C-alpha positions as CSV (number, residue, x, y, z in Angstrom):
1,M,108.0,168.0,51.0
2,I,106.1,169.2,47.9
3,V,105.3,166.6,45.3
4,T,105.0,167.6,41.6
5,E,102.7,165.5,39.3
6,D,101.1,166.2,35.9
7,V,97.9,164.3,37.0
8,G,96.3,163.5,40.3
9,T,98.1,160.2,40.8
10,V,99.5,161.0,44.2
11,Q,96.2,162.4,45.4
12,R,94.3,159.3,44.1
13,E,96.7,156.9,45.8
14,A,96.4,158.8,49.1
15,W,92.6,158.7,48.8
16,A,92.7,155.0,48.3
17,R,95.0,154.5,51.3
18,G,92.9,156.7,53.5
19,V,95.7,159.1,54.2
20,L,96.3,162.9,53.8
21,P,98.0,163.6,50.4
22,P,101.0,165.9,50.4
23,V,101.0,169.5,49.3
24,E,101.5,169.4,45.5
25,Q,102.7,171.9,42.9
26,V,100.1,171.3,40.2
27,R,101.4,173.9,37.8
28,P,104.0,176.7,38.1
29,G,102.6,179.0,40.7
30,L,99.7,176.7,41.6
31,W,99.6,174.4,44.6
32,S,97.0,172.1,46.2
33,I,96.9,172.1,50.0
34,P,94.9,169.3,51.8
35,V,93.2,170.6,54.9
36,P,91.7,168.0,57.3
37,M,88.0,167.8,58.1
38,P,88.0,166.3,61.6
39,R,85.4,163.6,62.2
40,N,84.1,163.7,58.7
41,P,84.1,160.8,56.2
42,L,85.4,163.0,53.4
43,R,88.6,163.4,55.6
44,Y,90.0,166.6,53.9
45,V,89.2,169.4,51.5
46,L,91.6,170.5,48.8
47,I,92.5,174.2,49.0
48,Y,94.2,175.7,46.0
49,A,96.9,178.5,46.3
50,L,97.7,180.6,43.3
51,A,100.7,182.9,43.1
52,I,100.0,186.5,42.3
53,P,102.5,189.4,42.2
54,D,102.0,190.5,45.8
55,G,101.3,187.2,47.4
56,L,98.7,184.4,47.1
57,A,95.1,183.9,46.2
58,L,93.2,180.9,47.6
59,I,90.3,179.0,46.2
60,D,88.3,177.8,49.3
61,V,89.8,178.0,52.8
62,G,88.9,174.9,54.8
63,W,87.1,173.7,57.9
64,D,87.0,175.9,61.0
65,S,89.1,174.0,63.5
66,E,92.6,174.4,65.0
67,E,93.9,171.3,63.2
68,S,92.6,172.7,59.9
69,W,94.1,176.1,60.5
70,R,97.5,174.6,61.3
71,A,97.3,172.5,58.1
72,L,96.4,175.6,56.0
73,V,99.2,177.7,57.5
74,D,101.8,174.9,57.2
75,G,100.6,174.1,53.6
76,I,101.0,177.8,52.6
77,A,104.5,177.8,54.1
78,Q,105.4,174.9,51.8
79,T,104.6,177.1,48.8
80,G,107.3,179.6,50.1
81,H,104.7,182.0,51.5
82,H,103.2,183.0,54.8
83,V,99.5,183.0,55.6
84,T,99.7,186.8,55.9
85,D,100.7,186.8,52.2
86,V,97.1,185.8,51.2
87,R,95.5,188.7,49.5
88,Y,92.3,187.1,48.1
89,A,90.1,184.1,48.8
90,A,87.5,183.0,46.3
91,V,85.0,180.6,48.0
92,T,83.1,178.0,45.8
93,H,80.2,177.8,48.3
94,L,79.0,178.3,51.8
95,H,79.5,174.9,53.3
96,P,81.8,174.9,56.4
97,D,84.6,172.8,54.8
98,H,84.9,175.5,52.1
99,F,84.1,178.8,54.0
100,G,84.8,177.8,57.6
101,L,88.2,179.5,58.1
102,A,87.3,182.6,56.0
103,P,86.6,185.0,59.0
104,R,89.9,183.9,60.7
105,L,91.9,184.2,57.5
106,R,90.6,187.7,56.8
107,E,91.4,188.7,60.4
108,V,95.0,187.4,60.1
109,S,95.8,188.4,56.6
110,G,93.3,191.0,55.5
111,A,92.4,188.9,52.5
112,A,89.4,190.0,50.4
113,L,86.6,187.4,50.5
114,A,84.8,186.6,47.3
115,M,81.6,184.5,46.8
116,H,78.3,184.3,45.0
117,G,75.6,186.6,46.4
118,A,73.1,183.7,46.8
119,D,75.3,181.9,49.2
120,A,76.6,185.1,50.9
121,A,73.0,186.0,51.8
122,L,72.8,182.8,54.0
123,L,75.9,183.8,56.0
124,G,74.6,186.8,57.9
125,H,74.8,187.1,61.7
126,H,72.1,185.1,63.5
127,S,70.9,185.6,67.0
128,P,70.1,182.7,69.3
129,A,66.4,183.3,68.5
130,D,67.1,183.2,64.8
131,T,69.1,179.9,65.2
132,A,66.2,178.4,67.2
133,A,63.8,179.4,64.4
134,D,66.0,177.8,61.8
135,E,66.2,174.6,63.7
136,H,62.4,174.5,64.1
137,T,62.0,175.0,60.3
138,W,64.5,172.3,59.5
139,N,62.9,169.9,61.9
140,T,59.4,170.6,60.6
141,Q,60.6,169.8,57.1
142,L,62.2,166.5,58.2
143,A,59.0,165.5,60.0
144,Q,57.0,166.3,56.8
145,L,59.3,164.0,54.9
146,G,58.4,161.3,57.3
147,A,61.7,161.2,59.3
148,P,61.4,159.7,62.8
149,T,61.7,161.9,65.8
150,G,65.1,160.4,66.7
151,I,66.9,162.1,63.8
152,L,65.3,165.5,64.1
153,A,68.3,167.6,65.2
154,A,69.9,171.1,64.7
155,A,70.2,172.1,61.1
156,R,73.4,174.0,60.3
157,V,75.0,173.6,63.6
158,D,78.5,174.0,62.1
159,L,77.8,176.7,59.5
160,V,80.2,179.6,60.1
161,R,78.4,183.0,60.1
162,L,79.7,186.4,59.3
163,G,79.7,188.6,62.3
164,P,77.3,191.6,62.9
165,G,78.1,194.4,60.4
166,E,80.4,192.2,58.3
167,S,79.9,191.4,54.7
168,L,81.8,190.0,51.7
169,D,84.4,192.1,50.0
170,V,83.6,190.9,46.5
171,V,80.3,189.4,45.2
172,L,80.8,187.2,42.2
173,G,78.2,186.5,39.5
174,D,78.2,184.2,36.5
175,G,81.1,185.1,34.3
176,T,82.7,187.6,36.7
177,P,86.5,187.7,36.2
178,L,88.5,187.2,39.3
179,D,91.2,189.8,38.2
180,L,94.1,187.8,39.5
181,P,97.3,188.9,37.6
182,G,98.9,186.0,35.8
183,W,95.6,184.0,35.7
184,D,92.6,184.0,33.4
185,L,90.0,182.9,36.0
186,R,86.3,183.6,35.8
187,A,83.4,182.5,38.0
188,V,80.9,180.1,36.5
189,W,77.6,179.8,38.4
190,T,76.7,176.1,38.9
191,P,73.8,176.1,41.4
192,G,72.4,172.9,42.8
193,H,74.7,171.8,45.7
194,T,74.0,175.2,47.1
195,P,72.1,178.2,45.6
196,G,75.3,180.1,44.8
197,H,77.8,177.4,44.1
198,L,80.6,178.6,41.8
199,T,83.3,176.8,39.7
200,F,86.3,178.8,38.6
201,V,87.5,178.3,35.0
202,D,90.8,179.3,33.5
203,D,90.7,178.6,29.7
204,T,94.2,179.9,29.1
205,H,95.7,177.3,31.5
206,G,93.1,174.6,30.8
207,L,91.9,174.4,34.5
208,M,88.5,174.0,36.2
209,F,88.3,174.4,40.0
210,S,85.1,172.5,40.5
211,G,84.4,172.8,44.2
212,D,81.7,170.2,45.0
213,H,80.0,170.6,41.6
214,M,81.9,167.7,40.1
215,L,84.0,165.2,42.0
216,P,85.9,162.2,40.3
217,R,84.3,159.3,42.2
218,I,81.3,160.4,44.3
219,S,78.1,162.3,43.5
220,P,77.7,165.5,45.6
221,N,74.7,165.6,47.9
222,I,71.8,167.6,46.3
223,S,69.2,168.1,49.0
224,T,66.1,170.2,49.6
225,V,67.2,172.7,52.2
226,P,64.7,175.2,53.8
227,G,65.4,178.7,52.7
228,E,67.5,177.6,49.7
229,L,66.6,176.3,46.2
230,E,63.1,175.1,45.8
231,N,64.1,172.4,43.3
232,P,67.8,172.0,43.8
233,L,68.3,168.8,41.7
234,H,66.6,170.4,38.7
235,R,69.0,173.3,38.9
236,Y,72.0,170.9,39.4
237,L,71.1,168.9,36.3
238,L,70.9,172.1,34.3
239,S,74.3,173.1,35.7
240,L,75.7,169.7,34.7
241,H,74.3,170.0,31.2
242,A,75.9,173.4,30.8
243,T,79.2,171.9,32.1
244,T,79.2,169.4,29.1
245,T,79.8,172.3,26.7
246,M,82.9,173.6,28.5
247,P,86.3,173.1,26.9
248,D,88.1,170.0,28.3
249,G,90.8,170.5,30.8
250,E,92.1,169.4,34.1
251,V,89.5,169.4,36.9
252,L,90.7,170.4,40.3
253,P,88.0,169.3,42.7
254,A,87.6,170.1,46.4
255,H,87.7,166.4,47.5
256,E,89.3,163.2,46.3
257,Y,91.7,163.9,43.5
258,R,92.4,165.7,40.2
259,F,91.1,164.3,37.0
260,R,90.4,165.0,33.3
261,G,87.2,164.6,31.2
262,I,84.8,167.4,32.1
263,A,82.0,166.5,29.7
264,D,82.3,162.8,30.3
265,R,82.1,163.2,34.1
266,A,79.1,165.6,33.8
267,R,77.3,162.9,31.7
268,Q,78.2,160.2,34.2
269,L,76.7,162.3,37.0
270,M,73.5,163.0,35.0
271,G,73.3,159.2,34.3
272,H,73.6,158.5,38.0
273,H,70.6,160.6,38.7
274,E,68.6,159.0,35.9
275,E,69.3,155.6,37.5
276,R,68.1,157.0,40.8
277,F,64.9,158.3,39.3
278,T,64.2,154.9,37.8
279,E,64.9,153.2,41.2
280,I,62.6,155.5,43.0
281,V,59.7,155.0,40.6
282,A,60.2,151.2,40.9
283,A,60.2,151.5,44.7
284,L,56.9,153.4,44.6
285,E,55.4,150.9,42.2
286,V,55.9,148.3,44.9
287,R,55.1,150.6,47.8
288,P,52.7,153.3,46.7
289,E,51.8,156.2,49.0
290,S,55.2,156.2,50.7
291,T,56.9,159.0,52.4
292,A,60.3,160.3,51.4
293,W,61.8,158.5,54.5
294,E,60.2,155.2,53.5
295,I,61.4,155.5,49.9
296,S,64.9,156.3,51.2
297,Q,65.0,152.9,52.9
298,H,64.3,151.0,49.7
299,I,66.9,152.6,47.3
300,S,70.6,152.0,47.1
301,W,73.2,154.1,48.9
302,S,77.0,153.9,49.2
303,R,76.5,152.2,52.6
304,P,73.6,150.4,54.2
305,F,70.8,152.7,55.2
306,D,70.5,151.3,58.7
307,T,74.2,151.9,59.4
308,M,74.2,155.6,58.6
309,S,74.7,158.3,61.2
310,D,71.9,160.7,62.0
311,R,73.6,163.3,59.9
312,L,73.9,161.0,56.9
313,L,70.2,159.9,57.3
314,R,69.1,163.6,57.2
315,L,71.1,164.1,54.0
316,A,69.7,160.9,52.5
317,V,66.1,161.7,53.1
318,R,66.5,165.3,51.8
319,E,68.3,164.0,48.7
320,T,65.5,161.6,48.1
321,H,63.0,164.5,48.4
322,A,65.0,166.4,45.8
323,H,64.6,163.5,43.4
324,L,60.9,163.3,44.1
325,L,60.4,166.9,43.1
326,V,62.0,166.4,39.8
327,L,60.0,163.2,39.1
328,A,56.8,165.1,40.0
329,D,57.7,167.8,37.5
330,R,58.2,165.2,34.9
331,G,54.8,163.7,35.6
332,S,56.2,160.3,36.7
333,I,54.9,160.5,40.3
334,R,52.5,162.8,42.2
335,S,52.1,163.8,45.8
336,V,49.0,162.6,47.6
337,G,49.5,165.1,50.4
338,G,49.2,164.4,54.0
339,H,51.3,164.9,57.1
340,P,53.8,163.5,56.4
341,E,53.6,163.9,52.7
342,R,53.2,160.7,50.6
343,W,54.0,160.0,47.0
344,T,52.6,157.5,44.4
345,P,53.2,156.8,40.7
346,T,51.0,158.6,38.3
347,S,50.4,155.4,36.4
348,R,48.6,154.0,39.4
349,K,44.8,154.5,39.0
350,E,42.5,155.2,41.8
351,D,40.0,152.4,42.6
352,T,36.5,153.2,41.3
353,P,33.2,151.7,42.4
């Protein structure tokens, strides 16, 4: 059964109850389809289906699992279409809950895949030797951040790759129109969460498909990732600042629920990171010459640090590192080097004889 709502009330209530929301008709010819993310605390990703004259276009496609595929196919059926009617899929970014089903969808429907080139470059075919080299690089970075041996593990073990000889059908840049009849969608480059993260904006209909750039309740993870952005949080804050100038409209995020207030939410997220900067400097004032791992243990998280899974611990320490890089650029802290690298406030003077 499809539920029609003017705002994200049904999605918000489902999120609060910890259940999967229904397929919803958001606007005429526009549906949200929840696709499960097995064994993931986010539970599901919201895929958006847009009616076009010869079928459907999708924004994001979902996690690569049989359960996710069945949910996508069933959700599309509730819109009155078949999965083979999908002609186009615009992907906000490379993460597996957004891109994972893309190769299977293209094989089944022939849909054209569109994405930013910076993320597409990371989806090439990797041999076992390449994968081993990636894992070594990621583990070396974690060790340099001071992470204990116990959480050093494979890097992007669940990242779906394009096969040998395969490539995207459409490479989107900042401002590129999606050319979907009946819609006024354009790609807006919002790097930070990934190098090529895109939001899709339709000014005519007052819509912003925000991917993971902007969620209603949680702050997206912004981490230092080997081979990606050197200073991802700096780029993310710039993206948020640019977002504050967008016309207001309804935000259709990839997780949680729909909401309004684009500029207000962008400012909230910038404020959250400013609070984190303050917290990190305070932690370093008490414990100078700490590693990123040590700092991570003395700042606040949505759950106790010592209860996090290894995967969440890796995200936490890399997110802390992203904050350290911005603070160093601002001159609030400095690296004192070493293996692992240690950090201290710039206000702390060296002892002199």
